[in-house]
N, C-alpha and C positions, 0 to 999 in steps of 0.2 A: 395113016388117017390124019386129016387136018384137025386143028384145035376145035374149029366150029362143029365139025362132024362128031368129034368126041363129046363136046358139050351136049349135042342133040342126043347122042346115044345114051349118055348118062342121065338124061332128062333134066339137066341143069337149067336149060332155057324154060322148059315147062314149069319147073318149080319156081323160077323167078317170076314168071307171068302169073301163076296161081297165087303166089304170096302177095304180089303187088295188088291184084284185084281184091283178094280177101282183105288185105290191109286197108284198102280204100273204103270198102264197105264197113269194116269195123270202125274206122275213123268217123264215118258219117253217122253211124249209130251212136258212137260215143258223144259226138257233138250234140246230137239231138237229145240224148239222155242228160248230159251235163247241163245243157241250157235249161231244160225243164226243172232240174233240181237246183239250178242256180249255182253250180260249182264255179269256183274261180277259174280264170283263164289258164292258170299254170297247170291245172289238172289235165285239161285237154292237150296242152302242149307237151306234157310229160308222156301221155299215151302215144302221141304222134312220134316223139323222139324214140320211144321204145320200139314202135313198129318199124321205124327207119333203120334202127340198129339191128333189128332182127333180119333184115333182108340179106346183108352179106353173110350172116351166120347160116341162113337157109341155103344160100348158094354154095358155100364151102361144104356144108353137110351133104348136099346133093352130089357134089363132085367126089367127096371122099367115101361116101357110104352108098349102099345099095340095098333095096328091099329084096328079100329072098323068101321062099316058102318057109325057111327056118327062122326068119326074122331079119333084123338089120345086121349087115356085115360090112366090113371094110371092103371097098371095091376091089382091091388087089387080091383079096382072098377068095373072090368069086370066079368060078370057071365060066369063061364067056360063052362057052357052048351051052351052059346051063342057065345063063342069065335070063331073067324075066323082065328086063327093062322095057321091051316093047309093050307088054301087057300093062306094066305100071304107067307107061306113057299114055296109053289109051284111057286109063282111069283118071289120070291127071287132066286129059282133054275134057272128059265129062265134068270133072269138078270145075274147070275153068269156065265151061259153057254155062253150067248151072249158076255159078256166082255172077257171071256177066248178066244173066237174065235178072237176078236179084238186083244188081247194080243199076241196070236200066230201069227196072220198075221203081226203085227208090228215087232215081233222078226224075222220072216222069211225075211221080207223086209230089216231090219237093217243088217242082216248077209249075205243074199244072193242076195238082190236086188240092185238097184242103177245102177251105171255106169258099163259097161262091162270091162273085163280085158284089160289092156293096149295092150297086144299082138293082141287082136281082133280088137281094135280100129286102131292100126297101119296097120293091114292087110287090113281092109276095106276102110281106108281112101285113097283117091287118092293122088298121088305124088304132093306136093305143087310146084307151079311155083317159089317159093322162096327157094326151097331146095338147099343144098350145100354139097359138099364132100371136105374134106381137104386131099390133097394128100401128101405123104412123100416128104420132100424137097430133092433136088438133091445135092449130095456132089460133088463140082467141084474141090476139091483137096483132098490130103491124110493127115492123121494125126489121132492120137487116139481120140482127142476131137471131131473131125468131125463125129465120129461114132454115136454121139447123133442124127445126121441127117442121113437119110437113102438114100443109092444109089438105084435107081430103073431103070427098063428098060424103053425105050421110047415108049410112046403111045400118040396118040392125045387126047386132052381134050374132043373132041366130042365122041370118042370111050369110054373113061373112064366114062364120064357122062351118056352115053347111057347104059353102062353095070351096073352102080350103080343106075340108075333111078333118077338122079338129074338134075337140071337146071343150077347150078353154081359149079365151082370148085375153090379151093384155091391151088395154087402151088407156089413153090419157090426154091431157091438155096442158098447154103452157100459156101463161098470161104475163104480159109485161106492164110495168108501171114505172116510168122513168128508167133508172138503171137496174131496178129490181125485177127479178123473174120469179114466178111461182109455177112449179110443175106439179101436176097431180097424176098419179098412175093407179090403175085398178087391175086386179086379176079377177076375171069373171067366168063363171061356169055358164056356157052358152045355152044349154037346154032350158034353164030356168032363170037365168040372169042373176044368180046369187053371187054376191061380191065376197070372194074368198080372202082378199087382201086389198088394202088401199093405203096410200101414203102421200103426203104433201111435202115438197122440197122447196125451200126458199134459197135464192142465190142472187148473184150479180151476173151481168153479161159475161164477165171474164171467167166465171166458174161453170159455164154451161156444160162443158165437156165432162167436168167432174160430176155434175148432177146426173148426166146420162149414165156415167159409170156406177154411181150409187143406186140409181133406179134399177139397172141391170142386176147388180149384186142382190138387192132386196127381193127382186122378183125370183131370182134363182133360189134364194133361201126360202121364200114362201112356197115355191114349187116343191122343194124337198120336204119341208115340214108340214105343208098343208094339203098336198095333193098326192102323196106317195104312200098312203096306207096300203100295205100288201102290194108293193110294186111287182108286176109280173116280169118274168125274165125277158120277154120280148120288148119291154118298154125301151130298152137301150140296145135293141138288136142292130140298128143302123150304126150306132157308135162303135159297138164291138166289131161289126163287119168292117168298118172303116179302118180300125186299128189293125185288124187281122190282115187286111189288104196292104196297109202301110208296112207291116212287118214282112209280109211275103214278097212284096215287089220293091222293097227298099233297094236303091241303087248301090248301097255299100253295106257291109256287115255292121259297121258302127251305127248307121241310121236304123238298121233292123233292131239292134239292141235297144235303142231309144224307144222305138215303137213298142217293142215287147215289154219293156219296163212299165209303160203306161197301161198296156193291155192286161198284164197279169195283176197289176195293182187294182185296176177297175173290176176285174173278175173276182177279186178277193182271194187270189192265189198268191199268198205271201211267202210260201216256202221258197227258199233260195233267193229272197229279195236282195240280200247283201251282195250276192254274186252278180245279180243282174245290174245292180247299181255300179259295181266295180267295172263291168264291161261298158256301161253307158258313159262312164267318166274316163274311159281309157284314152280317148282322142279329144283333141281340142278343136272343135268345129264351131260353126255359128248357129247350131241348133241344139234344142233341148226338148224333152218331153213336157207335157202340161203338168205332170205330177212330179217330175224329177226334183224341183226345188223343195217340195213338201216332204218327199220321201227321205231325202238325204239328211235333213235336219233331225228327224226323229231317230234315224239310224246312227247318228253321231259322226257323220262324215261330211259335215258342212265345210270343213276346212279344205277337203279334197275338191268338193264341188265349187268352191270359190275360185279355183284356178280356171275351171271351165267357164264359170260365170263371168270372170274378167275378160276372157276371150270373146264371149258372146257380146258383151258390152262394147268391146272394141269394134265388132262388126257393125253395130248400129247404135251409136251413142245417143240418138234421139228417141230411143225406145225406153220410156219411163219404167216399164216392167223390169228391164235388165238392171237398171240402177237399184230398184227395189230388191230384186233377188240377190244381188251382190251384197247390198248393205245388210239384209237379213241374215245371209250366210255368214258374214263376218261377225254379226252379233251372236249367232248360234255357236260359232267357233271360239267365242270368248274374246274376240278382238274388238272391244267396244269403241276404242278410239278410231279405228279404221272404219267401223260401221257408221259412226257419226260423220266422219269426213266424206264418205261416199254419199251419204244421204244429203249432206249440205251441197256438195258439188252437183249431184243429180237434180236437186231442186232448182238450181240455177240453169241447168242445161235442158232438162226434160221434166218439168214439174208434173205431178199427178197425185191422185188421192191416196193410192197405196204407198207411194213414196213418202207422203206426209205421215202416214201411220208409222212406218219404220223409223222416220226421223224422231217422232215422239218417243218411241221405245228406246232408241239409242240415247236420247237426252235423259230419259228417266234412268237408264242403266248407268249413265255418267253422273247422276246426282244433280243434273241441271234442271231442277223442278220448275223454277220460275220461267225459264225459257220454254220448257215443255208446255206450260199453261198458256204462254203467249201464242205459241204455234197453234194450240188447240182453239184458242179464241179467234185468231185471225185467219187460219187456213182450213179448219175443219168445218165445212158448211152444214153437214148432216148433224142435226141435233142429237140423234141417237148415238152416233159415233163419238160426238163430243163428250157425252156422259160417260161412255165406255172408257175413254182415255183420261178423263178426270178421275174416275175410279182407279185407274191404273196408277196415276200419280199418288193418290191418297194411300192406296194399299201398299205400294212400294215403300212408303215411309212408315208403314205400320199404324196409320191414322184410322183406327177402327170407327170412331164416331163420324168422321168425315166420309169415309167409305160407305158406311151404312146409310147416311143421309142421302148421298148421291144415288145409291142403289135404290132407295125407296122412291126417289123422284123418277128414276129411270123406269121402274116397274109400273108407275102410274100410266105411262103411255106406250109401253111395249110389252107384248106377250109372245111367247114362243120364239124369242130372238136367238140368232146364231151365237151371240156372245153371252147368253145366259149362264152357261156352265163356267165360262172363263171368268166373268166378273164375280161369280159366287166363290170360285176357287181362290181368286186373288184376295177376296175379302174374308177368307177363312170359313165360309159357310159350308161345312162338310156335307150336311144332310141334303141341302138343296142341290149342291153340285152332283151328289150321288143320285138323287132322285131324277134329275133331268138327264143325266147320262144313261140311266137305266131305261128311260123312255126312248131315247134315240137308239139305244142298243137293240131294241126289239125290231127295228126296221131291217129290211133286206140289205140296204146300203148303210146301215148304222155304223158298222166298224170303220168304213171309209170316212164318214162324217166325223166320228170321234177322233180319228187320226188327224184330220185337219184341225179340229178344235185344239188338240194337244199342241199342234204346231203353232197355232196363233196364241195360245196361252203362254208359252215359253216359261212354264212354271213347274216342269216335271210332269207328273200325272195329275190332271185337273180333278180326277175322281179316284175313288179307291177301287182296286181290281175287281172285288166281288160285286160291285155295283153294275158292271158291264160284262157279264159272263161270255157273251158271244165275241166281244172284242178280245177279252182275255184268252179265249180258246185259240183265236187266230194268232195272237202274239206268241203263245206258248208253242203252238204247232210249227210256227216259222222260226222258233228259237231266237226271237228278237229280245234283246235286253230291255227290260222295263222296270222303273220309269226312265224316260229319256232325261238328259241333263237339263238343268233349268238355267237358261241364259239370264233370267231376271230373278231376283230374290223377293219373296213376299213374307214378311214376318208374321202376318195373320194366318197364313196357311201352315198348318202343323201336321200335314201328312205327306 
């Protein structure tokens, strides 16, 4: 009898096939489970190594031993006339077929199942009563720079909202006088014309892009704080569907990890977040998730992220956000000197409003207060943000009187601002910081907003844990260390 025939007789080939198929299914199940629990990559790799090591053991075992009615015996001890290897082989065939069916079903579900395409979700979902359309701003005067803002024909907001199927509109105007520009923006409820938010921005022609960025940021804040009481789950259905599709159809596993990190953070599923971040930072590409820079700082891995951020910056040196992310990561990692160097260089190469913010923070961290104040005066055109960073300078020096005076002036013209908790924390106003955190914590997306606030505060925890029980519950559930480190020190903050 040839070796191949003997292998078939002893069911060695069937055992090898059955083990391989079962091992593949187990590896897929392990990958799915570990990803959802956020286990580090080495756990899955260890399972795969164990499964691979088990294959030769199973083959040797099948060659040396045989199943008999009395149990397992050494093959040489079994009378071949009494051998039941043909019956055992048939059982193995049935096992192989059954496992192959499971494997094919798993493959089909992984490639074609799950969430529907984003387009279908968007079509089937009803229009949210928190929906909004941003209209082109009206140019109230002439000039080449004003061409960045579009002139449009007059229509009522109700007509526009009805045509677009939305409940809110953002409209505005821009007026030029010499080299000065004044832009006004309003967030309006279409059915009754009620103005939910309005703001005026003054700048020069050179600052118009920054003004547009500031308007977009303020509108986003107003939407979160003013239009999201009891946000329904389907309000972000399209965004969730897009991220699900991005993860499912990602061309590489690394890109899938990036999409999944954003997806699970936005869902509020923070279990295993550290493992997801580890996988997202495992390769140095030119992409990152929207939330990656924010997540890594709070988790204390800004230093690891800086390596990826450096690579992303090299891919597109003219992207101001990349300079901002790298400078802030260096600041969070404790490398103030490098954070300031990156901010200075980035301001020369690709200036932008956010980069100016991290420049001020790096200057303050370095104790260069006079230069920080000059940057605020010359480069921060938004009056609200100018107050915020003036408070930062005063609070970092422990100047309680100066901080309180600036805070009072800030409160005269601002209510419900994103930076409220931050400036109260910097100034040591524990009760106000806690009260405002508690209010945000009540919202469906409150924990995500509070995470972002802690990231911008750079002061540890801007509030006490008991003030935001929903946020605290998520942090504890995910086993995330809290409070995060404080890149900046604030003598007035005593918690």
